[in-house]
Every structure is written in structure tokens, then in C-alpha cells.
ROZALO-435431 format. One line per 10 residues: number of its first residue (from 1); their letters; for each residue x, y, z of C-alpha. Coordinates in nm, 3 decimals. Layout:
NUM> a> X Y Z | ...
This chain:
1> xxxxxxxxxx> 5.093 6.962 0.984 | 4.945 7.242 1.195 | 4.882 7.206 1.568 | 4.698 7.465 1.780 | 4.757 7.477 2.154 | 4.595 7.685 2.428 | 4.789 7.755 2.748 | 4.603 7.917 3.037 | 4.824 8.035 3.322 | 4.624 8.090 3.642
11> xxxxxxxxxx> 4.862 8.294 3.853 | 4.816 8.445 4.198 | 4.694 8.778 4.062 | 4.623 8.729 3.691 | 4.504 8.469 3.444 | 4.684 8.468 3.107 | 4.569 8.309 2.784 | 4.804 8.215 2.500 | 4.683 8.041 2.185 | 4.957 7.944 1.943
21> xxxxxxxxxx> 4.984 7.742 1.624 | 5.277 7.521 1.530 | 5.366 7.455 1.171 | 5.674 7.240 1.123 | 5.900 7.371 1.404 | 5.774 7.731 1.421 | 5.518 7.864 1.669 | 5.295 8.158 1.574 | 5.082 8.342 1.831 | 4.719 8.350 1.723
31> xxxxxxxxxx> 4.563 8.515 2.029 | 4.663 8.647 2.370 | 4.469 8.793 2.660 | 4.513 8.868 3.030 | 4.260 8.929 3.303 | 4.316 9.015 3.669 | 4.155 8.747 3.887 | 4.289 8.855 4.228 | 4.303 8.481 4.306 | 4.534 8.529 4.605
41> xxxxxxxxxx> 4.355 8.837 4.742 | 4.264 8.789 5.107 | 4.421 8.441 5.114 | 4.470 8.343 5.480 | 4.575 8.020 5.645 | 4.626 7.868 5.301 | 4.265 7.921 5.192 | 4.142 8.102 4.882 | 3.831 8.313 4.938 | 3.498 8.223 4.782
51> xxxxxxxxxx> 3.499 8.543 4.576 | 3.849 8.469 4.444 | 3.746 8.118 4.336 | 3.434 8.257 4.168 | 3.636 8.519 3.975 | 3.891 8.261 3.863 | 3.620 8.020 3.745 | 3.448 8.292 3.541 | 3.774 8.382 3.366 | 3.864 8.017 3.306
61> xxxxxxxxxx> 3.517 7.950 3.163 | 3.561 8.236 2.916 | 3.912 8.134 2.815 | 3.811 7.770 2.761 | 3.530 7.892 2.536 | 3.772 8.107 2.334 | 4.014 7.815 2.306 | 3.740 7.591 2.163 | 3.655 7.855 1.902 | 4.015 7.830 1.782
71> xxxxxxxxxx> 3.973 7.450 1.759 | 4.269 7.393 1.988 | 4.384 7.032 1.989 | 4.494 7.074 2.350 | 4.399 7.311 2.632 | 4.659 7.322 2.909 | 4.568 7.493 3.237 | 4.842 7.552 3.492 | 4.872 7.709 3.836 | 5.169 7.852 4.021
81> xxxxxxxxxx> 5.234 8.003 4.366 | 4.879 8.041 4.504 | 4.779 7.704 4.361 | 5.081 7.539 4.524 | 4.984 7.677 4.865 | 4.603 7.677 4.862 | 4.453 7.397 5.068 | 4.122 7.438 4.885 | 4.257 7.452 4.528 | 4.054 7.136 4.458
91> xxxxxxxxxx> 3.748 7.362 4.435 | 3.896 7.475 4.105 | 4.077 7.159 3.992 | 3.774 6.932 4.054 | 3.545 7.185 3.885 | 3.768 7.182 3.575 | 3.774 6.801 3.566 | 3.400 6.754 3.619 | 3.276 7.031 3.388 | 3.539 7.026 3.112
101> xxxxxxxxxx> 3.734 6.703 3.151 | 4.053 6.910 3.180 | 4.339 6.838 3.421 | 4.482 7.121 3.627 | 4.861 7.115 3.639 | 5.025 7.279 3.940 | 5.382 7.364 3.848 | 5.660 7.316 4.100 | 5.897 7.607 4.163 | 6.163 7.436 3.951
111> xxxxxxxxxx> 5.923 7.377 3.662 | 5.813 7.740 3.670 | 6.176 7.853 3.657 | 6.252 7.610 3.373 | 5.977 7.754 3.154 | 6.066 8.118 3.231 | 6.427 8.037 3.140 | 6.331 7.856 2.817 | 6.116 8.146 2.700 | 6.366 8.422 2.761
121> xxxxxxxxxx> 6.686 8.251 2.656 | 6.511 8.221 2.318 | 6.385 8.581 2.321 | 6.724 8.731 2.404 | 6.975 8.516 2.209 | 7.223 8.803 2.194 | 7.265 8.796 2.574 | 7.482 8.524 2.731 | 7.521 8.629 3.096 | 7.175 8.720 3.221
131> xxxxxxxxxx> 6.982 8.775 3.539 | 6.615 8.695 3.473 | 6.357 8.781 3.736 | 5.982 8.725 3.721 | 5.772 8.917 3.973 | 5.438 8.743 4.019 | 5.147 8.764 4.256 | 5.278 8.510 4.506 | 5.646 8.466 4.430 | 5.946 8.609 4.250
141> xxxxxxxxxx> 6.167 8.378 4.047 | 6.536 8.467 4.009 | 6.753 8.295 3.749 | 7.123 8.371 3.707 | 7.261 8.255 3.372 | 7.629 8.231 3.283 | 7.730 8.140 2.927 | 7.368 8.045 2.850 | 7.352 7.794 3.139 | 7.167 7.833 3.468
151> xxxxxxxxxx> 7.415 7.902 3.746 | 7.166 7.976 4.026 | 6.787 7.960 4.050 | 6.565 8.067 4.337 | 6.195 8.113 4.399 | 6.136 8.369 4.673 | 5.809 8.422 4.859 | 5.790 8.782 4.743 | 5.484 8.862 4.532 | 5.262 9.165 4.481
161> xxxxxxxxxx> 4.947 8.999 4.614 | 5.135 8.823 4.895 | 5.279 9.157 5.014 | 4.936 9.321 5.007 | 4.794 9.037 5.214 | 5.076 9.059 5.470 | 5.138 9.433 5.506 | 4.939 9.753 5.514 | 5.218 10.012 5.487 | 5.512 10.035 5.248
171> xxxxxxxxxx> 5.800 10.036 5.498 | 5.749 9.685 5.643 | 5.716 9.561 5.284 | 6.054 9.711 5.199 | 6.223 9.550 5.500 | 6.071 9.212 5.415 | 6.179 9.231 5.050 | 6.535 9.324 5.150 | 6.547 9.039 5.400 | 6.430 8.783 5.143
181> xxxxxxxxxx> 6.677 8.901 4.880 | 6.966 8.895 5.129 | 6.874 8.542 5.234 | 6.887 8.428 4.870 | 7.264 8.503 4.861 | 7.250 8.510 4.481 | 7.469 8.819 4.471 | 7.753 8.615 4.622 | 7.760 8.397 4.309 | 7.818 8.688 4.070
191> xxxxxxxxxx> 8.174 8.761 3.960 | 8.094 8.871 3.605 | 7.902 9.143 3.424 | 7.548 9.060 3.317 | 7.236 9.199 3.152 | 6.899 9.187 3.325 | 6.559 9.081 3.192 | 6.244 9.152 3.392 | 5.931 8.943 3.342 | 5.581 8.972 3.485
201> xxxxxxxxxx> 5.286 9.209 3.511 | 5.461 9.470 3.723 | 5.744 9.521 3.474 | 5.519 9.523 3.167 | 5.265 9.755 3.330 | 5.530 10.009 3.429 | 5.671 10.008 3.076 | 5.320 10.056 2.935 | 5.257 10.352 3.167 | 5.600 10.498 3.091
211> xxxxxxxxxx> 5.512 10.487 2.720 | 5.163 10.630 2.791 | 4.979 10.335 2.639 | 4.601 10.345 2.677 | 4.574 9.994 2.535 | 4.824 9.722 2.616 | 5.024 9.637 2.304 | 5.285 9.361 2.360 | 5.505 9.479 2.073 | 5.537 9.823 2.235
221> xxxxxxxxxx> 5.642 9.673 2.569 | 5.859 9.372 2.488 | 6.236 9.445 2.499 | 6.180 9.804 2.609 | 6.408 9.957 2.874 | 6.308 10.029 3.234 | 6.565 10.217 3.443 | 6.638 10.248 3.812 | 6.528 10.612 3.791 | 6.199 10.506 3.629
231> xxxxxxxxxx> 6.127 10.262 3.910 | 6.207 10.516 4.185 | 5.971 10.764 4.020 | 5.697 10.503 4.004 | 5.739 10.424 4.376 | 5.689 10.794 4.450 | 5.390 10.814 4.215 | 5.201 10.514 4.353 | 5.277 10.631 4.709 | 5.108 10.968 4.651
241> xxxxxxxxxx> 4.798 10.890 4.444 | 4.484 10.689 4.518 | 4.392 10.358 4.358 | 4.117 10.544 4.171 | 4.373 10.782 4.024 | 4.610 10.492 3.943 | 4.336 10.312 3.752 | 4.319 10.603 3.507 | 4.686 10.541 3.421 | 4.627 10.171 3.353
251> xxxxxxxxxx> 4.294 10.155 3.163 | 4.412 9.825 3.012 | 4.423 9.658 3.357 | 4.255 9.873 3.626 | 4.221 9.586 3.877 | 4.600 9.587 3.911 | 4.595 9.934 4.071 | 4.615 9.814 4.433 | 4.937 9.615 4.374 | 5.130 9.877 4.174
261> xxxxxxxxxx> 5.314 10.007 4.480 | 5.403 9.659 4.607 | 5.532 9.559 4.265 | 5.736 9.877 4.226 | 5.890 9.828 4.571 | 5.996 9.475 4.474 | 6.156 9.610 4.157 | 6.330 9.889 4.345 | 6.488 9.647 4.590 | 6.593 9.406 4.312
271> xxxxxxxxxx> 6.765 9.699 4.137 | 6.936 9.794 4.463 | 7.038 9.442 4.564 | 7.201 9.362 4.231 | 7.326 9.718 4.164 | 7.127 9.730 3.840 | 7.078 10.053 3.643 | 6.844 9.923 3.372 | 6.655 9.613 3.261 | 6.497 9.480 2.944
281> xxxxxxxxxx> 6.124 9.418 2.983 | 6.003 9.080 2.864 | 5.644 9.014 2.766 | 5.719 8.644 2.722 | 5.657 8.454 3.042 | 5.643 8.087 3.127 | 5.363 8.011 2.876 | 5.609 8.068 2.593 | 5.862 7.840 2.760 | 5.594 7.572 2.784
291> xxxxxxxx> 5.545 7.581 2.406 | 5.900 7.451 2.370 | 5.858 7.189 2.645 | 5.518 7.024 2.594 | 5.635 6.672 2.680 | 5.479 6.672 3.029 | 5.141 6.770 2.890 | 5.120 6.522 2.600
């Protein structure tokens, strides 16, 4: 029997749509999309701005409409870092309930990590000792895996939109990122060699630009290599060109232009902290992990 599910991930910077169909035990992706909402832009004192809420609602409205066209038996809408912190998130959750009868699930840090882990342990079965990191708009999740089991997991308050809200220049951002990584003490737990998988919009965007993609094609990004040299070159690039010039390099997601430098700085410091030379890019984030763990949403 077939079952079609829609998962809408309302992150701090982007909203992602995944529609998948299950037949027997196999999931097939029917449709994917991503739009930049800037939900956390200008967030101060735990309050989302009116414009951010309006943008998010417009995207959610469109994605719910698309989901209904696919006759999805269930539409699951989840929030992460910004939703956890926003005091006025009810302006979105109540709106969803009243207008669409849909609950809004705010994932805890541990739940977010669980789904990122589930997705990527399945995507990279050949790897057994792995560092997975997911750079988002409000937070960065770090998962250290030894022999396919989670050894350490951390959610750090380092995100591309959070950094842009807090800092104007690149140097204070760098110091803050270093401080947060050092406080995590994850490096102290590593006494073995490991491979690294990078998840999130920053990683996938840099790979797309590196491969000169004018249109985002998941198959041309997923499992591609991003090196320490690549990241350093991107930091230099975003530091020397304007947002207008950056938008021309990312026609598939021009609204991301203002966070490219922040994201690249986070990557650079992760590479430095863990002495990494290269990573595998993953285009499969927590939505894919949720497909394998739907019990909470039944």
C-alpha cells in the first residue's frame, strides 16, 4: 500500500519541502523544494519580526497547497532553532492550526540531532567513524559517531543568521565561532580516524557554486567533496564581493547571499578545529531522517 507524506522544515533561514511516497518499506522522493524565508533575520530579544513572519506564512501557504496537490495523507510541519527561541512563534503555530488544522512541531535539540543522524547514517553506510555537522540558520549540530553509534552530540548556538544578527564584521564572528567550538570539547573525545559529512545550506551552496551550477540539482551536490582549500577560497571571495555580485553566483537561491560569508567562516573554523582536510557534502538533512522515524507524528 502506498503512503505519501509531506515534511515541511521551517528553519531559521530557509523553509524546505520534501514530499515522499512509501511503498512497502521503500521511500521514493516525489518532489523537493527550498525557499529562503529569512525567518530569523533581525530577531531581537527573542522576537521574530513582522516581515519574517509574513514571509514564512507565504512560503508555508504555498507548500501546503503543493502538498495537497500530491494528495499527501499527512503534512508534517516542524521548526528548529528560531522556533525554539521565538517568544512569538505562536503567531505562526496558531495561524497553522486555525487556517489549516495542522499542528506545528518544534523539535528539541536532541530530536533534531536524532533525525540528522538517521538520515546520514543511511546515506553513508560505507562510513563507520563519522563526524556529521549541520550548519543551520540558528544553530550548528555536531554528531561524532564511532562504530555506527553516537559517541558525542552537541547543538551549538552558531548559525549563519544568528551570526549576522549579532555581528557586523567578520573578525568578531571568527572569535565567537572558535570560542563556541572550544567550549564543546568534542575534539577531546576523538582518539580515532574519521570521515566527515557536512549538511545544510552553506555546504550544499558552496558545492553548487564550486561546480558552477546555475540551477540547484541535488544529484550534482550530494556526496561531492568540499576541501579546506575550497572553503578558504570562498571566505576570501565572499569577503571581497558585494551581495549583489554574490547573488549572480547563486541564481538558485539569491536571498542566501548575505549569509554566505558567515556560513563559510563557520565551515573554516570547523575544518580548523577538527583538523579536517575534506568533507562529503550531504543533501539529506533531518527531513529524510524523519521519514524513518514517523512515530511521533502518527
